[in-house]
ZAMARGU-4260 file (C-alpha; in steps of 0.2 Angstrom, whole numbers, plus 5000, padded with zeros to 4 digits):
<rodrens>
0) 4960/4936/4999 | 4959/4921/5009 | 4979/4921/5011 | 4980/4939/5017 | 4976/4949/5033
5) 4979/4967/5025 | 4980/4976/5009 | 4990/4992/5009 | 4986/4997/4991 | 4967/5001/4990
10) 4968/5016/4977 | 4953/5015/4965 | 4935/5013/4966 | 4935/4997/4955 | 4948/4989/4968
15) 4938/4995/4983 | 4922/4988/4975 | 4931/4971/4971 | 4938/4970/4989 | 4921/4973/4997
20) 4913/4960/4986 | 4926/4947/4990 | 4926/4951/5008 | 4907/4949/5009 | 4908/4932/4999
25) 4922/4926/5011 | 4914/4933/5027 | 4931/4940/5030 | 4937/4957/5036 | 4954/4963/5031
30) 4965/4978/5037 | 4964/4990/5023 | 4975/5005/5019 | 4971/5018/5006 | 4987/5021/4994
35) 4990/5040/4993 | 5001/5046/4979 | 5009/5060/4989 | 5020/5065/4975 | 5007/5065/4962
40) 5018/5054/4951 | 5011/5048/4935 | 5020/5031/4935 | 5013/5028/4953 | 4997/5022/4959
45) 4987/5030/4972 | 4973/5043/4976 | 4979/5061/4975 | 4981/5069/4992 | 4966/5081/4988
50) 4955/5067/4984 | 4959/5056/4999 | 4944/5062/5009 | 4931/5059/4995 | 4939/5042/4991
55) 4938/5037/5010 | 4920/5043/5010 | 4917/5032/4995 | 4925/5017/5004 | 4917/5019/5021
60) 4900/5025/5017 | 4895/5017/5000 | 4905/5001/5001 | 4905/4999/5020 | 4923/4995/5020
65) 4933/4998/5036 | 4948/5008/5032 | 4962/5006/5044 | 4974/5019/5038 | 4984/5026/5024
70) 5000/5021/5014 | 5013/5030/5004 | 5029/5028/4994 | 5037/5045/4992 | 5046/5050/4976
75) 5064/5044/4976 | 5072/5061/4972 | 5062/5071/4986 | 5063/5072/5004 | 5053/5058/5012
80) 5049/5067/5028 | 5039/5080/5018 | 5028/5066/5011 | 5027/5056/5028 | 5021/5072/5036
85) 5007/5075/5023 | 5002/5057/5025 | 5000/5059/5043 | 4991/5075/5042 | 4979/5067/5029
90) 4976/5052/5041 | 4973/5065/5056 | 4960/5074/5046 | 4951/5058/5041 | 4951/5050/5059
95) 4964/5036/5055 | 4978/5031/5066 | 4987/5018/5056 | 5001/5024/5043 | 5010/5012/5032
100) 5025/5022/5026 | 5044/5020/5025 | 5055/5007/5017 | 5072/5000/5020 | 5081/5017/5017
105) 5069/5028/5026 | 5060/5019/5039 | 5068/5028/5054 | 5061/5044/5047 | 5044/5037/5045
110) 5044/5030/5062 | 5049/5047/5069 | 5034/5054/5060 | 5021/5041/5066 | 5022/5026/5055
115) 5013/5011/5062 | 5018/4999/5048 | 5035/4999/5038 | 5042/4989/5023 | 5060/4983/5026
120) 5062/4968/5013 | 5078/4975/5006 | 5085/4977/5024 | 5081/4959/5028 | 5083/4950/5011
125) 5095/4961/5001 | 5091/4970/4985 | 5082/4961/4971 | 5090/4955/4955 | 5081/4964/4941
130) 5070/4952/4931 | 5075/4948/4913 | 5065/4960/4900 | 5049/4954/4896 | 5049/4940/4910
135) 5033/4937/4920 | 5032/4924/4933 | 5020/4909/4930 | 5003/4912/4938 | 5001/4895/4943
140) 5017/4894/4953 | 5017/4885/4970 | 5011/4898/4983 | 5025/4894/4995 | 5040/4894/4983
145) 5044/4906/4969 | 5061/4902/4963 | 5058/4910/4946 | 5056/4927/4956 | 5072/4925/4966
150) 5082/4918/4950 | 5074/4923/4934 | 5080/4913/4919
</rodrens>
């Protein structure tokens, strides 16, 4: 956590507790976003929309985490605007003003619906090459260069 200023993927009590413990240990406060699985897709992480308020209560009141906002990644086969609108509504209902939503293909829609943070890596760096089957990068790779991620064997 010492390398980061924000985490946009807080989505389980176990992760929230680990973050709270590590922030206390390091004496550092991070900008935290709760990931909401707006499409309730099994293959994606995130809190279900109907569980967002309860999870925020757990993070804020029990773990004393300052949650800055909400984040979502809409299903690829659905209209992103519907999911961005849902996330904006959940944020308003829970007193949050920061929204991390929108990627290279839909960031303009996300901004129009209130995004404060967008992810546009593909627009800047191009699409990623798929990793070779079964390939995982070395954990002890140098933190500033990851050539094996850019050019897998």
